Steps between C-alpha positions, in 0.01 A plus 500: 500500500417641843231768487376764744164678474473863614140605560243246620174629350272308263733523199779328694295178489490520120880533491556208738267272301681595179842436654384157618398418143847575364648214707828694488441723802439464871345784700694498827396831657232769496511857626231751594485798734194337659634192674165317510466524120846350449427222747163418342652477152791288625262262676278464192793398277728334758769766453763466775598861577314830553634854534375854548823657373652442155853583617485225760360251249782577256754463779363168630396326177715412199245601237532480123179685418270753666140564390378847602121516527462805724331834422695667215605797711776282654590281201817691414646507851436131564616387156826694521575362846437144376713548188783650707489169691554326160143370473308488174174693529153469349278796586126539454367776276544789494876462523523810723362855525749719310745479212781592740414196715485280189847615393636430848354147486644435153842624610490278811422195286791574265740585782428175684465284186153374595170471314221751551155418359156661514160332514302622196259207517244593229772455235493128576129446438425275199311776315773763528774253406301391195432860395864606543608206284250600229618861498870407495444261211330775303161327478307830523751709306669808643379590849287814515320499834463301824273570791414335830175525697497395867209495744597548863152454646589153630771661716246748636275209600794368706562826691314401817627142506754390765858543383431770240834682445424851624841621379334521157358834617854636549591453133465786251154444351401266784350179364582614145865519604493133592348387169651736243839319481317189371351695212824683427728198473250335264493815284878534498548135401321578173591864446854541638615790716282809538604829337200716593201445726200683639190402692166611635280390789126515558337531842150355517469346841609656829885517498709357784866444578466143372294590191572864406315473166277256312679470167850549368584527129859516376620557142859426406739542209748210502786363291280251312169686480229682692311361797239550766432381853157523665426409863153522651321435829160494329504199267224305673607137479555241774845423356807694396495629142839519326477546123787580263443618141785508248456653154741454209504595136365158394292382796409528864504293818264508798630331815282406797779465757316310780368233261807486275290530185633688195281613211687565174353698213679548169402814315341415167673580173173486308150647525337179382218341700721197571785717632264688731348174623848366581565809716215382723562127478874502575467677842213264590715202407794626711269557799351150475846341475636707790199418716527128424873506579436687827232249603729206425790650694274579794372142509858371483599747775776648284356847574531575868449800724807726491649291220679814377706529819601135468624550144686823580661370819609177331661701219668735748651209694626354172654834404704492822619147439584560132637851536244625245277807485207507748151456350429862599814711520556782750526739205146404399388555859671839499310611189166417665604708803610788276173504304289464815669809642441686174130419519464624857702813422271563203174432686554589865686832461 
């Protein structure tokens, strides 16, 4: 399959590496408004053709697939143009900026009989996959609650580095607007579509266009249960914190997303000393096993940087070839856009 990349920032490298790993695709062209960025990316990966205009690239190249890794404000326009040229499209998150744009993208995919997929990469981490499987198999009983905690301090530490995407500041919520889709698609994977939502913010440090508040807390009523989403600039760690808690009628799960570890705790049916001891021992046992598995996989190099993109992109390419459903459907991307807009309407007005 011949592939074109639109947008030549840092994430484009992740997409190209993942496409190389599929062994079913060949990146033949890249496109960016800044010619030097397109040329530098093409040189790095020995890609034959560079463009500064998508229309020209579509006209000159016979492409099967376009990856759109530009700022989200132009996702819809570029995706629709590519799909009207009968190209399949994979677009980075968020899918677009409004529900109207999402509907236009979905209609273009159907009209042109092409695949449209969205990159919701956290869903392909080992911990989230394991937790989703546990919930769907009923291991913790009926789902009651799920919440996600994300630290964005590591992004703040990157603000003054070369190549920092300053378009983040143009999103509703600034830096929070860039990260909140990650938390939302994780929540929705467990809880289903949102029926009601409200949120609050807290301003501690000096607000700016990029960081208008310090914390954001969202509560949601969904098809499968209640949930929460908490984002903070003030969790003081040198690494990104992403923790997901899932509570059911018969147990709970705690997922450390970056490490892939999952702690399971079954709720005791007895007040005996042994039953209470097992409530402590079982989570410890799960943590030890998960840590040992993670160490082994790391040593064997089966866990790699941006592994999630590689899994998702491989599955998307296979969905094109087989005519099956994309790993993340445009309808799922649309729901994240819809809920994101509800949050900003609730908080920023």
